[in-house]
C-alpha positions in Angstrom: 7.9 -26.6 -32.6 6.5 -26.2 -29.1 5.7 -22.6 -27.9 7.2 -21.5 -24.6 4.8 -21.4 -21.6 3.8 -18.0 -20.3 6.0 -18.0 -17.2 9.1 -18.8 -19.3 8.2 -16.1 -21.9 7.6 -13.6 -19.1 10.9 -14.2 -17.5 12.8 -13.9 -20.8 11.0 -10.6 -21.6 12.2 -8.9 -18.4 15.6 -10.4 -18.2 18.0 -8.5 -20.5 20.7 -11.2 -20.9 18.3 -14.2 -21.2 18.3 -16.2 -24.4 15.1 -16.0 -26.4 12.8 -18.9 -25.3 12.9 -22.0 -27.4 10.0 -22.3 -29.7 9.6 -18.6 -30.7 9.7 -17.8 -34.4 9.7 -14.6 -36.4 6.7 -15.6 -38.5 8.7 -17.2 -41.2 9.7 -20.3 -39.3 13.0 -18.8 -38.2 14.1 -18.4 -34.5 12.9 -15.1 -33.2 16.4 -14.0 -32.2 16.9 -10.3 -33.0 13.2 -9.5 -33.2 12.7 -10.8 -29.7 15.6 -8.7 -28.4 14.0 -5.6 -30.0 10.6 -6.4 -28.5 12.2 -7.0 -25.1 14.0 -3.7 -25.2 10.7 -1.9 -26.1 9.0 -3.5 -23.2 11.8 -2.5 -20.8 11.7 1.1 -22.1 7.9 1.2 -21.6 8.1 0.0 -18.1 10.9 2.4 -17.2 9.0 5.3 -18.7 5.9 4.3 -16.7 7.9 4.4 -13.5 9.5 7.7 -14.4 6.1 9.2 -15.1 4.7 7.9 -11.8 7.7 8.9 -9.7 9.1 12.2 -11.1 10.4 13.5 -7.8 12.2 10.2 -7.0 13.9 10.5 -10.5 15.0 14.1 -9.7 16.3 13.2 -6.3 18.6 10.4 -7.5 19.3 11.6 -11.1 18.0 10.3 -14.4 20.8 7.7 -14.9 20.5 6.2 -11.5 16.7 6.1 -11.8 16.9 4.3 -15.2 19.3 1.7 -13.8 17.1 1.1 -10.7 13.9 1.1 -12.7 15.4 -1.5 -15.0 16.3 -3.7 -12.0 12.8 -3.3 -10.6 11.2 -4.2 -13.9 13.3 -7.3 -14.2 12.1 -8.5 -10.8 8.6 -7.1 -10.9 6.9 -7.6 -14.3 3.5 -5.9 -14.6 0.5 -7.9 -13.6 -1.9 -5.7 -15.5 -1.9 -4.4 -19.1 -2.7 -0.9 -17.6 0.7 0.7 -17.2 -0.8 3.6 -15.3 -1.0 1.2 -12.3 2.6 -0.1 -12.7 5.0 0.4 -9.8 2.7 -0.1 -6.8 5.5 -2.0 -5.0 8.2 0.4 -6.1 8.3 2.3 -2.7 8.8 -1.0 -0.8 11.5 -1.9 -3.4 13.3 1.3 -2.6 13.1 0.6 1.1 15.1 -2.6 0.6 17.5 -1.2 -2.1 20.8 -1.2 -0.2 22.8 1.2 -2.5 20.3 3.9 -1.7 19.8 3.2 2.0 21.6 6.5 2.9 18.6 8.4 1.4 16.3 7.4 4.1 13.3 9.5 2.9 13.4 8.2 -0.7 10.8 5.5 -0.2 8.4 7.8 1.6 8.6 10.3 -1.3 7.8 7.4 -3.6 4.9 6.5 -1.3 3.6 10.0 -1.6 3.8 9.9 -5.4 2.1 6.5 -5.5 -0.7 7.8 -3.2 -1.2 10.7 -5.7 -1.6 8.1 -8.5 -4.0 6.1 -6.4 -6.1 9.2 -5.7 -6.2 10.1 -9.3 -7.6 6.8 -10.4 -9.9 6.3 -7.4 -13.6 6.0 -7.9 -15.6 9.2 -8.4 -17.6 10.5 -5.4 -19.5 13.7 -4.6 -18.3 15.8 -1.6 -20.2 17.9 0.9 -19.4 21.6 1.1 -18.6 23.6 4.2 -22.1 25.1 4.0 -23.5 21.6 5.0 -22.1 22.2 8.5 -23.5 25.7 9.0 -26.8 24.6 10.5 -25.3 21.9 12.7 -24.7 22.6 16.3 -21.3 21.7 17.9 -23.0 18.9 19.8 -24.6 17.5 16.6 -21.2 17.7 14.8 -19.4 15.9 17.7 -22.0 13.1 17.6 -21.7 12.6 13.8 -19.8 10.2 11.8 -18.4 10.7 8.3 -17.8 8.8 5.1 -14.6 9.8 3.3 -14.3 9.8 -0.5 -12.4 6.9 -2.1 -9.7 9.4 -3.2 -8.8 10.3 0.3 -5.5 8.8 1.4 -3.5 9.3 4.6 0.3 9.0 4.5 2.4 8.7 7.7 6.1 9.6 7.5 9.0 10.1 9.9 10.5 12.5 7.3 9.4 16.0 6.0 8.1 14.1 3.1 5.7 16.7 1.7 8.3 19.5 1.9 10.9 17.3 0.2 8.5 16.3 -2.6 7.5 20.0 -3.2 11.0 21.4 -3.0 12.3 18.7 -5.4 9.7 19.4 -8.0 9.6 23.2 -7.6 12.5 24.6 -5.6 11.9 28.1 -6.8 8.5 28.3 -5.1 8.9 25.9 -2.2 10.7 26.4 1.1 13.6 24.2 2.0 12.5 21.2 4.0 13.0 21.3 7.8 13.9 18.3 9.8 10.3 17.7 11.0 8.2 14.6 10.4 5.1 15.1 8.3 1.9 13.2 7.9 0.1 14.0 4.6 -3.5 14.1 3.6 -4.1 13.4 -0.1 -7.4 14.5 -1.5 -8.8 15.1 -5.0 -10.6 18.4 -5.3 -11.7 19.1 -8.9 -10.3 15.8 -10.0 -6.7 17.0 -9.3 -4.9 15.0 -6.5 -3.5 17.4 -3.9 -1.2 16.6 -0.9 -1.4 18.7 2.2 0.7 18.4 5.3 -1.4 17.8 8.4 -1.1 19.8 11.7 -0.1 17.9 14.8 -2.8 15.4 15.8 -4.5 15.7 12.4 -3.5 12.2 11.3 -4.7 10.6 14.5 -8.0 12.4 14.1 -8.5 11.2 10.5 -7.5 7.7 11.4 -10.2 7.6 14.0 -12.8 8.9 11.5 -11.7 6.2 9.1 -12.3 3.6 11.9 -15.9 4.8 12.2 -15.6 6.9 15.3 -17.6 10.1 15.8 -16.1 13.5 15.5 -16.2 13.8 19.2 -14.4 10.5 19.8 -11.9 11.3 17.1 -11.3 14.7 18.6 -10.7 13.1 22.1 -8.3 10.7 20.6 -6.3 13.4 18.7 -6.3 15.7 21.7 -5.0 12.9 23.9 -2.0 12.5 21.7 -1.4 16.2 20.8 -2.3 18.9 23.3 -2.3 21.5 20.5 -4.5 19.6 18.1 -6.4 22.1 15.9 -9.8 20.7 14.9 -10.7 23.7 12.8 -7.6 23.5 10.7 -7.9 19.8 10.2 -11.6 19.9 9.3 -10.8 22.7 6.9 -8.3 20.6 5.1 -10.9 17.8 4.8 -13.6 20.1 3.5 -11.4 22.1 1.1 -10.0 18.9 -0.3 -13.5 17.5 -0.9 -12.7 14.5 1.3 -16.1 14.1 3.0 -18.9 12.5 1.0 -21.4 12.2 3.9 -22.0 13.3 7.5 -24.2 11.0 9.5 -25.8 12.7 12.5 -27.3 10.3 14.9 -29.2 10.8 18.2 -31.6 8.8 20.2 -34.5 9.6 17.9 -33.3 9.9 14.4 -30.5 9.7 11.9 -29.9 12.5 9.4 -27.5 12.1 6.5 -26.0 15.2 4.9 -24.9 14.8 1.3 -24.4 17.2 -1.6 
């Protein structure tokens, strides 16, 4: 009896109403039948549980039953490409974007992107961070001419929705204010190995994007101030430092380059 190829087996595992592939046996030469159905159900439950663990606020926003049904559909069309279920669901936010029955919840996919970013930050490579004291001996001119290297766990999320406020209020309504109709960009960092999202002040995202492009503090500040007249450099830099987002500051002038590390 010829065993099914991997693609056929994979499709059958994630398709609830598919017949067991021809060639599978139960170990005693009999067709797999019921045993395959039990295995398929266990796989489906594991994938749904992985999604529920990774996207808890999404599950709360739409309800457990709806989430289970959507997660089952997603798992059917998006089988895992890694044995590590902690990474499963990377495309789930984009899937929600195109899921017509939930199109009236415009912010849902961005909430999922925030939760996915938290997972990415948690599993990012370790890196040491500089402390605020590393800046104490730097003049403003030196700082403005410096470039930074951000830690691998530092992620920037852009949203047209109050995504951080929705996420926080959904998970902890008793200790979080009700979301206001204001777009939010969110900085995700990992201080003390615990991913933390923080809403950025106006212009903060533009400043950080410029730093990520390799611009100096001064160039990034000019760019942010050009887009937002009220840009607050102190507050934005404070969020980067308190979140342990900066691993190096490279101060360069005509004569030398100094690298500040921990």
